[in-house]
C-alpha positions as CSV (number, residue, x, y, z in Angstrom):
1,M,49.0,96.0,21.7
2,L,46.3,97.5,23.8
3,F,43.5,99.9,23.9
4,L,40.5,101.4,26.5
5,S,38.6,104.3,28.3
6,I,39.1,108.4,27.9
7,I,42.1,109.7,27.9
8,C,40.9,112.5,30.2
9,V,41.1,110.1,32.8
10,L,44.8,110.5,32.5
11,L,44.5,114.1,33.6
12,S,41.0,113.9,36.1
13,L,42.5,110.7,38.1
14,K,45.2,112.4,40.2
15,T,42.6,114.7,41.9
16,L,40.2,111.6,42.8
17,A,39.5,111.3,46.4
18,L,41.0,108.0,48.2
19,A,38.0,106.1,48.2
20,L,35.6,106.8,44.8
21,P,34.0,103.9,43.8
22,L,35.8,103.4,40.2
23,G,32.8,104.0,38.5
24,Q,33.4,107.4,38.7
25,V,36.9,107.0,37.4
26,G,36.6,106.5,33.9
27,T,33.2,106.0,32.9
28,P,32.6,106.8,29.1
29,A,30.2,109.3,27.8
30,S,26.9,109.9,28.6
31,S,25.3,107.5,25.8
32,L,26.9,104.1,27.2
33,N,26.0,101.9,29.8
34,Q,26.5,103.7,33.8
35,S,24.8,101.6,35.6
36,S,27.3,98.9,36.5
37,P,28.2,98.5,40.0
38,E,32.1,99.4,40.7
39,A,34.0,98.1,44.0
40,F,35.0,100.8,45.8
41,A,39.3,101.3,46.6
42,K,41.5,103.3,48.6
43,R,43.8,104.4,46.0
44,S,47.2,106.4,46.0
45,Y,50.2,106.9,43.5
46,F,53.5,107.2,43.4
47,Y,56.5,107.3,40.5
48,I,59.4,105.1,40.6
49,G,62.8,104.6,39.0
50,G,63.5,107.7,36.2
51,R,67.2,109.0,35.8
52,Y,68.2,112.8,34.8
53,I,69.8,113.5,31.7
54,N,70.9,116.8,29.8
55,A,68.9,117.1,26.4
56,T,67.9,119.3,23.9
57,Q,64.4,119.6,22.6
58,P,64.8,121.1,19.6
59,Q,61.0,123.0,18.8
60,A,60.6,123.8,22.6
61,G,61.0,127.5,22.4
62,K,63.1,129.9,24.1
63,Y,62.5,129.1,27.8
64,Y,62.5,125.0,27.2
65,T,65.0,124.3,24.7
66,S,67.8,122.1,26.9
67,G,68.8,121.8,30.3
68,T,68.0,119.0,32.9
69,Y,65.2,116.2,32.7
70,M,64.0,113.1,34.1
71,V,63.1,110.2,31.3
72,D,62.0,106.6,31.3
73,Q,60.0,107.1,35.1
74,L,56.7,104.8,35.9
75,Y,53.5,105.7,36.6
76,V,51.7,103.5,39.7
77,E,48.5,103.6,40.6
78,R,47.9,101.5,43.6
79,L,43.9,100.8,44.5
80,E,43.3,98.5,47.7
81,P,40.1,97.1,48.7
82,Q,38.1,97.4,51.8
83,N,39.2,93.7,52.5
84,I,42.4,92.5,51.7
85,Q,42.2,88.7,51.8
86,Q,45.0,87.1,49.0
87,K,48.6,87.3,50.0
88,Y,50.0,88.4,46.8
89,P,48.9,91.6,44.6
90,L,48.4,91.7,41.4
91,L,50.3,94.0,38.9
92,F,48.9,95.2,35.3
93,W,50.8,96.1,32.4
94,H,49.3,97.3,29.4
95,G,50.4,96.7,25.6
96,A,51.0,99.4,22.8
97,A,49.6,102.7,22.6
98,Q,47.8,101.4,25.7
99,T,47.9,103.0,29.1
100,G,46.3,101.9,33.1
101,T,42.9,103.1,32.2
102,N,42.8,99.3,29.9
103,W,41.7,97.7,33.8
104,L,39.2,100.6,34.7
105,N,36.0,100.4,32.9
106,T,35.5,99.1,30.0
107,P,34.8,101.3,26.7
108,D,31.0,101.2,26.7
109,G,30.6,101.7,31.1
110,R,30.9,98.0,32.2
111,E,33.0,96.8,35.3
112,G,36.4,96.7,34.2
113,W,39.0,93.7,35.3
114,A,40.6,96.0,38.2
115,S,37.2,96.1,40.0
116,Y,36.3,92.6,39.4
117,F,39.7,91.6,41.2
118,L,39.2,93.9,43.8
119,R,36.1,92.5,44.5
120,Q,38.2,89.1,45.2
121,G,40.0,90.4,47.6
122,Y,43.6,91.8,45.6
123,V,45.7,95.0,46.1
124,V,45.7,96.0,42.3
125,Y,48.7,97.8,41.0
126,I,47.7,99.5,37.4
127,I,50.5,101.1,35.1
128,D,51.5,103.5,32.6
129,Q,54.7,102.4,30.5
130,P,57.4,104.8,30.7
131,Q,57.2,107.6,28.1
132,R,53.1,106.8,28.0
133,G,50.7,107.8,29.7
134,R,51.4,109.6,32.9
135,S,54.6,108.5,32.6
136,P,56.5,111.5,30.8
137,W,58.0,111.3,27.7
138,L,60.4,113.9,26.0
139,P,59.9,115.3,23.4
140,D,63.3,115.3,21.6
141,N,64.4,113.1,18.3
142,S,63.0,109.7,19.0
143,S,60.4,108.3,17.1
144,F,56.9,107.7,18.3
145,A,53.5,106.9,17.2
146,I,50.0,106.9,17.5
147,P,47.9,104.0,15.7
148,P,44.9,105.2,13.4
149,T,41.2,103.6,13.5
150,Q,41.9,102.3,10.4
151,Y,44.5,99.8,12.6
152,I,41.9,99.9,15.7
153,E,39.2,98.7,13.0
154,T,41.3,95.9,11.2
155,Y,42.8,94.6,14.4
156,F,40.8,94.8,17.1
157,T,37.3,95.8,16.7
158,T,35.4,95.2,13.1
159,I,38.1,92.2,11.8
160,Q,35.7,89.8,10.7
161,D,35.5,92.6,8.3
162,F,39.0,92.4,7.0
163,N,39.3,88.6,7.5
164,L,43.3,89.0,7.2
165,W,44.0,85.5,9.1
166,P,41.7,82.3,9.4
167,Q,40.0,83.2,12.4
168,A,39.0,86.4,12.0
169,H,35.7,85.4,11.4
170,L,34.8,84.5,14.5
171,H,34.7,87.6,16.5
172,T,31.7,88.4,17.9
173,Q,32.3,89.7,20.9
174,W,32.4,93.1,21.3
175,P,30.2,95.9,22.5
176,G,29.4,97.9,19.5
177,T,29.6,98.1,15.6
178,G,33.3,98.8,16.4
179,L,33.1,101.9,14.3
180,P,34.3,105.2,14.7
181,G,32.0,107.8,14.6
182,S,28.9,105.7,14.9
183,D,30.0,103.1,17.6
184,P,30.2,105.2,21.1
185,A,32.6,102.3,22.7
186,F,35.2,102.3,19.7
187,D,35.1,106.1,20.4
188,A,35.9,105.7,23.9
189,L,38.7,103.3,23.1
190,Y,40.6,105.4,20.4
191,A,40.3,108.6,22.8
192,S,42.1,106.4,25.1
193,Q,44.8,105.9,22.1
194,V,48.3,107.6,23.4
195,Q,52.2,107.4,21.4
196,L,54.4,104.5,21.9
197,Q,58.2,104.3,21.6
198,L,58.6,102.8,18.3
199,N,61.9,101.6,19.2
200,V,61.0,97.9,20.4
201,T,65.0,97.6,22.4
202,E,64.4,101.1,24.1
203,S,61.1,100.1,25.1
204,E,61.2,96.7,26.5
205,A,65.0,98.0,28.1
206,N,62.9,100.5,30.0
207,N,59.8,98.4,31.2
208,R,62.2,96.1,32.6
209,N,63.9,98.1,34.3
210,A,60.5,100.0,35.8
211,G,59.1,96.5,36.8
212,A,61.9,95.4,38.5
213,A,62.7,98.5,40.7
214,L,58.8,98.4,41.5
215,L,58.9,94.7,42.9
216,D,61.6,95.9,45.0
217,R,59.3,98.5,46.6
218,I,56.5,96.5,47.0
219,G,57.7,92.9,47.3
220,P,56.0,89.8,45.7
221,A,53.2,89.9,43.2
222,I,51.3,88.2,40.4
223,L,52.0,90.0,37.1
224,I,48.9,89.7,34.5
225,T,50.1,90.9,30.8
226,H,49.1,92.1,27.6
227,S,50.0,92.3,24.0
228,Q,53.3,94.5,23.5
229,A,53.9,93.8,26.8
230,G,54.1,90.2,27.4
231,A,57.9,90.2,26.6
232,Y,58.0,93.0,29.5
233,G,56.9,90.7,31.7
234,F,58.8,87.8,30.9
235,G,61.6,90.3,31.3
236,I,60.9,91.8,34.8
237,G,60.0,88.1,35.3
238,D,64.0,87.1,34.4
239,E,64.8,90.1,36.2
240,R,63.1,89.0,39.6
241,P,62.0,85.3,39.3
242,N,62.3,85.3,43.3
243,L,59.2,88.3,43.1
244,V,56.8,86.9,40.3
245,K,54.7,84.9,42.2
246,G,52.9,84.2,38.5
247,L,52.8,85.6,35.5
248,I,49.5,85.5,33.0
249,S,50.6,86.3,29.4
250,I,47.1,87.8,27.4
251,E,48.5,86.9,24.1
252,P,52.3,87.9,23.9
253,S,54.8,89.5,21.2
254,G,55.4,86.7,19.3
255,P,55.5,83.7,17.7
256,P,59.4,82.5,18.9
257,I,62.4,83.2,16.8
258,A,60.6,83.6,13.3
259,A,57.1,83.4,11.6
260,P,56.1,83.5,8.0
261,N,56.3,86.6,6.1
262,T,52.3,86.3,5.9
263,T,51.7,85.8,9.9
264,A,48.9,89.4,10.6
265,G,50.4,90.3,13.4
266,A,53.5,88.8,14.2
267,T,56.2,90.0,16.3
268,P,59.3,87.2,16.4
269,Q,61.0,87.1,19.5
270,V,64.9,86.7,19.1
271,W,65.5,84.9,22.2
272,G,62.1,82.8,22.3
273,V,59.8,85.3,24.2
274,T,61.5,88.6,24.4
275,T,63.6,90.8,21.9
276,L,66.8,91.7,24.6
277,P,68.4,88.1,26.2
278,V,67.0,85.8,29.0
279,A,68.9,83.8,31.0
280,Y,69.2,79.6,29.5
281,E,71.1,77.3,31.1
282,P,73.2,76.4,29.6
283,T,74.3,79.9,28.9
284,V,73.7,81.8,25.7
285,S,75.4,84.7,24.5
286,D,73.6,85.1,21.1
287,P,70.5,83.3,20.2
288,A,71.2,83.0,16.7
289,T,74.2,80.4,17.1
290,G,73.2,79.4,20.6
291,L,69.4,78.7,19.9
292,K,69.7,75.6,18.3
293,T,66.4,75.0,16.5
294,E,64.0,73.6,13.8
295,V,60.6,74.7,12.7
296,Q,58.1,71.7,13.2
297,S,55.0,71.5,11.0
298,P,51.3,72.9,11.9
299,V,49.2,71.4,14.0
300,A,46.0,72.4,12.8
301,E,45.5,74.7,9.8
302,G,44.7,78.1,10.5
303,V,47.8,78.3,12.5
304,V,51.8,78.8,11.9
305,G,54.2,75.9,12.4
306,C,56.6,76.8,15.6
307,T,60.2,76.8,16.1
308,V,61.1,74.9,18.5
309,Q,64.4,73.8,19.9
310,L,66.5,71.3,19.4
311,E,66.7,69.0,21.7
312,P,68.4,68.5,24.4
313,A,67.2,72.1,24.9
314,K,68.3,75.1,27.0
315,R,66.7,75.3,29.9
316,M,65.3,78.7,30.6
317,V,66.0,78.9,34.4
318,N,64.5,82.2,35.9
319,L,60.9,81.9,34.5
320,A,60.9,78.1,35.4
321,Q,61.1,79.5,38.9
322,F,57.2,80.4,38.8
323,P,54.2,79.7,36.9
324,I,53.1,81.1,33.5
325,A,50.1,81.1,31.7
326,V,49.5,82.3,27.8
327,M,45.9,83.1,27.5
328,T,44.9,82.9,23.1
329,S,41.3,84.3,22.1
330,E,39.5,82.5,19.5
331,A,38.9,85.2,16.9
332,G,42.2,87.2,17.2
333,Y,45.3,87.8,15.2
334,H,46.8,85.8,18.1
335,A,45.4,82.3,17.5
336,Q,47.8,81.6,14.6
337,Y,51.0,80.9,17.1
338,D,50.4,82.0,20.7
339,Y,50.4,78.3,20.8
340,C,54.4,78.0,20.1
341,T,54.8,80.5,22.7
342,A,53.5,77.9,25.2
343,A,55.3,75.1,23.7
344,W,58.8,77.2,23.8
345,L,58.3,78.0,27.4
346,S,57.8,74.4,28.5
347,Q,60.0,72.7,26.4
348,A,62.4,74.6,27.6
349,G,61.8,73.9,31.8
350,V,59.1,76.1,32.9
351,D,55.5,75.2,34.2
352,A,53.3,77.1,31.4
353,E,50.0,76.4,30.4
354,W,48.3,77.3,27.7
355,L,44.6,79.0,28.1
356,N,43.0,78.8,24.8
357,L,39.8,80.2,25.4
358,P,37.8,78.3,22.7
359,A,38.6,75.2,24.3
360,L,38.3,76.7,27.6
361,G,34.5,77.0,26.6
362,V,35.0,80.7,25.7
363,H,34.0,81.8,22.2
364,G,34.0,85.3,20.2
365,N,36.8,87.3,21.3
366,S,39.4,89.2,19.7
367,H,42.8,90.3,21.5
368,F,41.4,92.6,23.5
369,V,39.6,90.1,25.8
370,F,39.0,92.3,29.9
371,M,37.2,95.1,27.7
372,E,34.7,92.3,25.3
373,K,31.0,91.7,25.9
374,N,32.4,88.9,28.3
375,S,34.9,90.0,30.0
376,L,34.6,89.3,33.6
377,E,33.7,85.8,32.0
378,I,37.8,85.4,31.0
379,A,38.5,87.3,34.3
380,G,37.2,84.3,36.2
381,L,38.9,82.2,34.4
382,V,42.7,83.9,35.5
383,Q,40.9,83.7,38.7
384,N,40.5,80.1,38.4
385,W,44.0,79.5,37.6
386,I,46.1,81.4,40.0
387,Q,43.7,80.4,42.6
388,K,44.8,76.8,41.1
389,K,48.5,77.6,41.2
């Protein structure tokens, strides 16, 4: 899942001049910090993918009720630094109920990851998932929803007050009280929440197709995903392994195969790291019968036991063609099971590394690591990993 900036950004970005500093793109209300410098960038946007269909909108009125419409197209924003210093661009893929504004300013108006990586000399691509934000959705009979404020508080901003999982009490890094109406950072975050497609397989298929089409257009890139988009990133990498040069998956959907019903926030992935098929060798046609697994005992208190393959493990032959990092916060609900995703990938022959933030000396974070008070410290860890690989 994922969340940031102010929703009016979705309308205003298209009209901005190409060389505006990002600090003028998504800065929240005047009561928030507006002093942090932002990187200047040349900016452009385009749409990729999409298809025309004949459809009916049940409540559209006299003129719009039925006809031909484009669906599943992807909004893409390209930010180019004044001096390109890195070989491959970064492609940011946000999570559930979010848009590309996640990667611009933080909700309290500090410099975001887009500017940080522009300063490192990367070309940056930011998208809005299909059927989300600036990637239009057709109001038909599909099932869409927006999370309420209570969900944001419980799972992201004030998790220490609800304590639904063993690590939640360690949360200290949200830049405010985390409460609606009294915390401008929370209000800025919540203003940016948009509808999401509740059909999991449709959403994953749309994002895979769009990601493959985008890579075909822009060429090789390093992919950075968050939460719901973790499965999409693995799927895109499986579709275009020759064009993904690295993948940083921040708290991806998981864990592999199964999780106890009591595991807060878990969304088990039936193909190991995805809902839809990925390539294994020997070939798997049905994961329920083709992936032989067992459940191991938990390695520590507060975490689940991982589902792993029985040996000899089948190899994820496409994902094995590039390095992958799985990043996990100390206090977020993914602390219960992200290590299992990294273990599944490694066992399947993937060059996978678990970036466990507390083990790296970074403490107090929840799910939205790129919005919290120490967000640039964590961006530095991502940069170090990319350079190492």
